[in-house]
C-alpha positions as CSV (number, residue, x, y, z in Angstrom):
1,M,-16.7,23.7,-3.8
2,A,-14.9,20.1,-3.5
3,K,-13.8,18.8,-0.1
4,K,-10.2,18.2,0.1
5,E,-9.2,14.7,1.2
6,K,-6.9,14.4,3.7
7,T,-3.7,12.0,2.6
8,K,-3.3,9.0,4.5
9,T,0.3,8.3,4.5
10,R,2.6,5.3,6.3
11,E,6.1,6.0,6.6
12,I,8.7,3.0,6.7
13,T,12.2,3.1,7.8
14,I,15.1,0.8,7.0
15,T,18.1,0.9,9.2
16,E,21.5,-0.3,8.9
17,T,22.4,-2.0,12.1
18,K,25.9,-4.3,12.5
19,G,25.3,-5.0,8.9
20,A,21.8,-5.8,8.5
21,F,19.0,-3.9,7.6
22,S,15.7,-3.8,9.9
23,I,12.4,-2.3,8.9
24,F,10.6,0.1,11.3
25,G,6.8,1.7,10.0
26,K,5.3,4.8,12.0
27,G,1.8,5.3,11.8
28,K,-0.8,3.4,13.7
29,K,1.9,0.7,15.1
30,D,5.8,0.0,14.8
31,Y,6.9,-2.7,12.7
32,D,10.2,-4.4,13.3
33,F,10.8,-7.0,10.3
34,S,14.4,-8.2,10.2
35,G,15.6,-7.5,6.2
36,V,14.5,-6.0,3.6
37,L,13.1,-9.4,2.1
38,A,10.0,-8.3,4.0
39,L,9.8,-5.2,2.1
40,R,10.4,-6.5,-0.8
41,Q,7.3,-9.0,-0.4
42,L,5.2,-6.0,0.4
43,L,6.2,-4.1,-2.8
44,S,5.7,-6.6,-5.5
45,N,3.5,-6.8,-8.5
46,E,0.8,-9.4,-6.8
47,K,0.5,-6.8,-3.7
48,A,0.1,-3.9,-6.1
49,R,-2.3,-5.7,-8.1
50,I,-4.2,-6.5,-4.9
51,L,-4.2,-2.9,-3.7
52,Y,-5.7,-1.6,-7.4
53,V,-8.6,-4.1,-7.0
54,I,-9.3,-3.4,-3.7
55,K,-9.4,0.2,-4.5
56,T,-11.1,-0.1,-7.8
57,E,-13.7,-2.9,-7.6
58,K,-14.2,-2.8,-3.6
59,P,-14.7,-6.5,-3.2
60,R,-17.0,-7.5,-0.4
61,S,-14.3,-10.1,1.4
62,I,-11.2,-11.8,0.6
63,Y,-12.6,-14.8,-1.1
64,D,-14.4,-12.0,-3.3
65,L,-11.1,-10.4,-3.8
66,A,-9.7,-13.9,-4.4
67,K,-11.9,-14.6,-7.5
68,K,-11.7,-11.3,-8.8
69,L,-7.7,-11.8,-8.6
70,G,-8.2,-15.3,-10.4
71,R,-6.0,-16.8,-7.6
72,G,-6.4,-19.0,-4.9
73,F,-8.0,-17.8,-1.4
74,K,-5.2,-19.1,0.9
75,S,-2.1,-17.2,-1.3
76,V,-4.7,-14.1,-1.3
77,N,-5.2,-13.9,2.2
78,D,-1.5,-14.6,3.1
79,D,-0.7,-11.7,1.1
80,I,-3.4,-9.9,2.8
81,K,-1.9,-10.5,6.3
82,L,0.9,-9.3,5.5
83,L,-0.7,-5.8,3.8
84,E,-2.8,-5.5,7.0
85,R,0.6,-5.8,9.2
86,F,2.1,-3.1,7.4
87,G,-1.1,-1.1,8.1
88,F,-1.8,-0.6,4.1
89,I,-5.4,-2.0,4.6
90,D,-7.8,-2.6,7.4
91,L,-10.0,-6.0,7.6
92,I,-13.6,-4.8,8.3
93,A,-15.4,-7.6,9.9
94,E,-19.2,-8.0,8.6
95,K,-21.5,-10.3,9.8
96,T,-23.7,-12.3,7.1
97,K,-26.4,-14.9,8.0
98,N,-24.2,-17.4,10.7
99,R,-21.0,-16.4,9.4
100,K,-18.3,-13.4,9.5
101,R,-16.5,-12.0,6.4
102,Y,-13.8,-9.4,6.5
103,R,-13.9,-7.1,3.9
104,P,-10.4,-5.5,2.7
105,E,-10.1,-1.9,2.7
106,I,-7.4,0.5,2.0
107,V,-6.5,2.6,4.7
108,I,-3.6,4.7,3.2
109,D,-2.9,6.5,0.0
110,T,0.9,7.2,0.0
111,V,4.0,5.2,1.4
112,I,7.1,6.7,1.9
113,I,10.5,5.0,2.4
114,N,13.4,5.7,4.5
115,L,16.9,4.6,3.9
116,K,19.3,5.1,6.9
117,I,22.6,4.0,6.4
């Protein structure tokens, strides 16, 4: 009998307050980002591509991920920080020789977005 995996869900709520939207997340942390711009940045095709590569190719580090994506390290690192801030991924610290590298790992498999007006 196959073991059923538990779904890991991240919930993001967008609320309207005095003519502006604020974003709140439920899960490990609460997120308070002004405006929908942060959510739009989070849901870009490039972030979806990053999540797909992390899920399918399991890069050993952010640098390895940048190489697999064919993008610069700094831009990938900035995207990774946003994904981590929203709780989509964790960065697992691993010591290699004299350095510490961070392996990105997806920690959710479902995102629920609520819009309250």
